N, C-alpha and C positions, 0 to 999 in steps of 0.2 A: 502494500502499498502504497502512496504519497504520501504527501505531508497535508493534505488537505481532505485525504477520504479516510487516515486515520483519527482525524479529530474528531467528523460529522461521526462516525462508530460510538467512539467513547461517550459523545457526549449525547446521542440517541439513541443510548441500548436499556433494556432491559434491566431490569438491577443483578447484577452477580450474575451476568451471564453471556459471559464469555467465548465465545466459536471465532468459526474463522474469518466469521466476518465482523469481527474484533480488533483492532488495533492500538491499545496507549503510544500515542504518538512522546519520545524523547524530545521536551524544550525547556527551554526558560525565557523567563519575561523579557531579560533584557541587563544592560549593564551600566555602568557609572563609566564613562571614558577613563575617567582616570585608575579605575578598576584594573580596562587590558592595558593600562602602559607601565601598574604596578606588577602585572603577571606577567608580560615582558620579560623585567629581571631577574622572575623568579622560575623561567621555567617553560612559559608560554612560548610556543613558537611561532613566528611574526611573519605572515601571510602580508599580510598592509598591514603598513602603522596606520596607526589613529591621526586624522590629520591635524595638523600645527594648531589650522582654526578651530578647533573642537576642545571648548573649556574640561578638565577633569570632570565639573559640573553640571553636564552636559549626556543626557546618556544614550546608548548605543544601542538599538534592537534587537533582538533575535528572532529576527524576521528576513525577509526576501522585500526589499523594495520594491516599488511597482512600477516609479522612473527615477529620474537620477537627484531632480527635486525637491524630494520628499523632504519631511518638516526635521528624523533626524537621520544618521546612517548606519544602517544595518550589518553584524556580527559578517564579519571573516575570517574571523580570527580561531575562534572559542569551540564556535558549530562543527569545524571538522578534524579536531581530536578525539570528540568522546560522539562522532557521527549523530548529530543533535535535526532535527526535524523544524520542519522554519512555525513559528509559533503564529496569532493571529496576525495579518497583516491590516493596519490602517488604510486605510484607503482615503486616499488624501483628500481631508473636507478642509474648506475655512468656512469658517463658525465667523468672525470677524464683519466686520463695515470697511473692510481692506482699506481701513487708511491710511497712509502713508508712513510708516516706523520715520521718529525724528530725535536724533539727537541732540540736549537741551543742553548738557555740561560733559562736561568729562577731564578727569586732572588723572591724577599719575599711581590714585591710590580707586575709585570707584566714575562711575557714567550713572546718566540720570537720562532718561529719552522717553519717548511717546511709545506704545507699540501698533501693532494693528489693529485695535480695541480701543486708541485713543487714550485709555491708561497710563499716565504716569508711575515709571517705577525709576528704581536707586539700586545697583546691584555693585560691586567688588569688578578691578578695572579685570578679573578676567574670566568672569560670571562662574563662578565655583560654588553658587546657591541660585535658588530660588529668590524669585528681585522681593525687595521692598515694595510697595503698591503706595505712592504717595498720595493719588489722584483719581478719579473716576470720571466717568462722560459722563455717569447717569446721576442724578439728585433725587428728581422731582419727578414727576407729569412733563411740567417745558420742553425739560432737556433730552428724555423720554420720549417726547413728539417727535422734537426731535435727530432723532437718535431710532427710530424704530424705520425709517423712511427705507433705511440701509439696507432692510430687508424684505424689502417687493422682493415677489417674482422672476420679476423683471431682471431683477441680479444674478441669478440660477445660473445663467448658460456658461457669465466669463467666469464662474467658479469653476470651473468645469478643467480638470486638467489641462495644457495643450496637446494639443498633437492627438485631440479626444477618440476621433474613428480608431486609427490606428491601435490607440491604449487599449479603448476596450474591447476591439477584434483581438489581441494579444493575451485579454486576459479566460477569453473562453475555454479554454484547454489547459486552463492554471493546472502547476502539482502545490500549494499552496492556500491554505484558508485565509479569507478576508472578510475584516469585521469592518462593516459602515457604522463610524460613531469615532466617537473619540472627543481629549483635555476641551471643556464644558462645553460638550454633546450636551448637557443636560438643563432639567427645569428649578434644581437648585445650584448647578453650574452655573450654567449663564446668566440668569437674573444674577448671581456671587458677584461672577466676571466681572461682568459690567459696573455693578453699585457698588465692590466694596463689603467685604464680611459681615463689616457693626453696621452701615447703611440698610442693606438689605433684610436685615436682625430685626433692625427696630420699625425698619417697614413691613415686612408682614404682621406688626399691631397697628400700629399707624396709618397707613393707609394700602389696607391689603388689593384694592382695586385694583393698585398699580398693578401687585407684583401678579395680578391675576393677568390682567392686561402683559405684560409683558411675558406670560408665560403663554397665552395662548397665540401671539401672537410669532411666538419662536416655534412652537411646535404647526403651526401650520404653514412657517417656512420648512420648517427638516423635512415635514410629509413633503411636501412641493422638490422639495431640494432630492430627500433619498431616492422617490420617484423619478423625476431624471433619470440618476445611476442606473437604478435596475431597469430601467427599462434596457439600459445595452451592456449592462453588467450583473450578473448573479452574484448575489453573496453572500457567506454562509450565515452570518450572524447580523444581527443590529445591537451596538454596542449604548445604554444612555448611562454615558458618564456626569458622572456627582461629585465622588470626592466631597462626602457629606457628613463623614464622623471624625472624632480624631483618638489618640485612648481613654478616654473616658464617656467616648461615646455620640451618638448620631447629634448634630446642630440643631437640626432644631424637633421638635414633640411631634408626639405620632398624631394630635390633631392636627400641626399642622400638616405632616405628609401627609393624610387623608385630605384635605381642601385642597394644597397647591401640587402637590403631584402625583397622588394615587388618579385623580381624571386625565393625567395626560398622557404617566405609564400605559391605562389600559387603552389609549386610542391609539399607543404607538404602537402595542404588543396588534390592535386588530387593523392598522395601517400593516402591520409586518405579515400579517395573515394574508391578508389581501393581496400582498405580492408575492408571495410563496418563501415565504423565511418565516421557522419555526423556531430557533433559537432569537433570545431576548435577553443579551445579558444585563449588569449592570457593573459599573468600577466605581470601587471606594473602599479611601485607603480608613486607617482604623480602627476602633471597634465597630462591626458592622453586625453583632448577632441580635443587638433588639429590632435594626432594622429588618430583617429578613422575613418577620411573620409579615411586616408589613409592606415588602416588595411581593412577597410569595399572592399575598390578593390580589396583586394589580396582573398577574396572566407573569410576567416577568417568566424567564425559567431559569437564571443560573446568577455564579457572581463572580468575580477575582480581583483582586489577585489575593488577600483575609492576609493580613498582616498578626503575625501572630505576636509582632510582641506588643501588640494594643493589648491582648488576652484573646484573640479569637479561639476557638477551639472546634473543630475538625471535624472530631468523631460528634462532640453532641451535637456542631450545629448537620450532620448527617443524620442521625438517630432522629431530631425532630421533624428534619425534611428529608425524606430519602432521594423524591425527588429531585431532587436544587441538585441544578449545574453547578460544579464547585471547580474551579483552578486556582491552582498555583497551595500557597498554606504551608508552606516547605521554612519552619526559622534559620533566617542566616544568620542568625547570631554564631550560631553550631559550626559554623566555616570562619569565624575571628581566629586570630591567633594563639589567644589563651583557651580556646576545645578542643576537647580532645575527638579521635575517634567514637570513641565509647559514647561522645552527647549526640555526633553525627549520624550514628545505628539510634537509639535509639528516640529521635528524630525521627529518621526511616524504618522505624517500627507500626507508629503513625500513620503513615504510609500504606502499609503492605495491606492493614486493617482497612482502609478507605480506597484503596484500590480492589479491594474484594467486594464493595456496595456498591459499582460501578457510578458509571456518569461521574466523573473525576482525573484532572490531570497534573502530577506533582510540576509544579518545581518552586523554586526563590520564591516568596513572598512580597519579592517588588524585584526591581533594582538590584543587582550588584554591589553592593557597596566596595568601599574601597579597603576598608576594616577588613574583606576577605582573602584571604592566604590564599593562593595559586596550588598550594602541595593540600590544602582543605578543602577545597572544592576543587579538585582530583580524585579525592579518593573517595568523595558525596556522591559528586557524577557517577564515576566507573559502576558504584556501590548501586546508586538509584536503576541507571542500565539494565544490571543484573536484576534488579526487581521487578522490572518493567518486563525485560526478557520470558519471564515465565508465566504472566500471566497471555502468551499470547497460545491464540486455538489452535 
């Protein structure tokens, strides 16, 4: 099986029913660029160096890029060593109003700039972390009315990647899975991006009609945008991206979830079914166990990447939701320099139990960080590969 076939075979499988039509993909989510650079000095063979213009705090995705101007580079060094499959490739999507990026101030230590959303950001000169957001373009009805004009259906054609006809034809016989959806493509993720977290949280209470209008505008835009892509490209799943939790749990209450997110999730599930997509995933960091019952209510079928440091317990989740599709969830801390092979083995015992239940694809719980050594990663990846091989039909 190729990467696409493996992904679909596991995600759609019946509970624990491994046969010749089921094969678990060997995948990772991605790596920070600084991790790859560290590993070159620790024994990773260099097929291609990380380009100098990519800072250590920028992600290298563990999938096959669709064309050369993708948002992030794809891994070419780690996958060949372990015979890894391709993770879900993010289809190139632009949820922004497509404003030109503008540098406001640049010094020897930091840079202040406006991004394509119109958000004013500050970061260190080497972009080693997520930016500090200084100002957002949407604060109230007046600023939203100006902003929403950029989300008309008339903007969709110019959001498609270049050479669309050639690109879409080339994807018809691909060997890797594609997800439609990514960063900011959600109904908390988008308003939070354009308003900032504090303003968003306050407006939930102070002016809920504004949040509803933002969510409805974005929903209609998304469905038109996705329908245009799916007209020419068959995708394997739709992803609703939120990043709606921290270590302490959800950013919003169950009541607010049901008011603002549930109706749009249900609409996206209905849309997905209408266009022939049966896998609808959510993406959130942080502790998500309290969110999963709310997500399941909407018809969304799965979630990733399940950060273990936030306290997520995969076996507890699987027990409560036997049909929920789970991807990721292996604690990256067992790959730190001060860890041991015994700790890695203990973590992989959880994987064995999860694999027996089905609808689970294992990998590190987010991007592999610079704390993770090549020695520990190599031990873990070889051991996980051998575990997966035992589950071949």
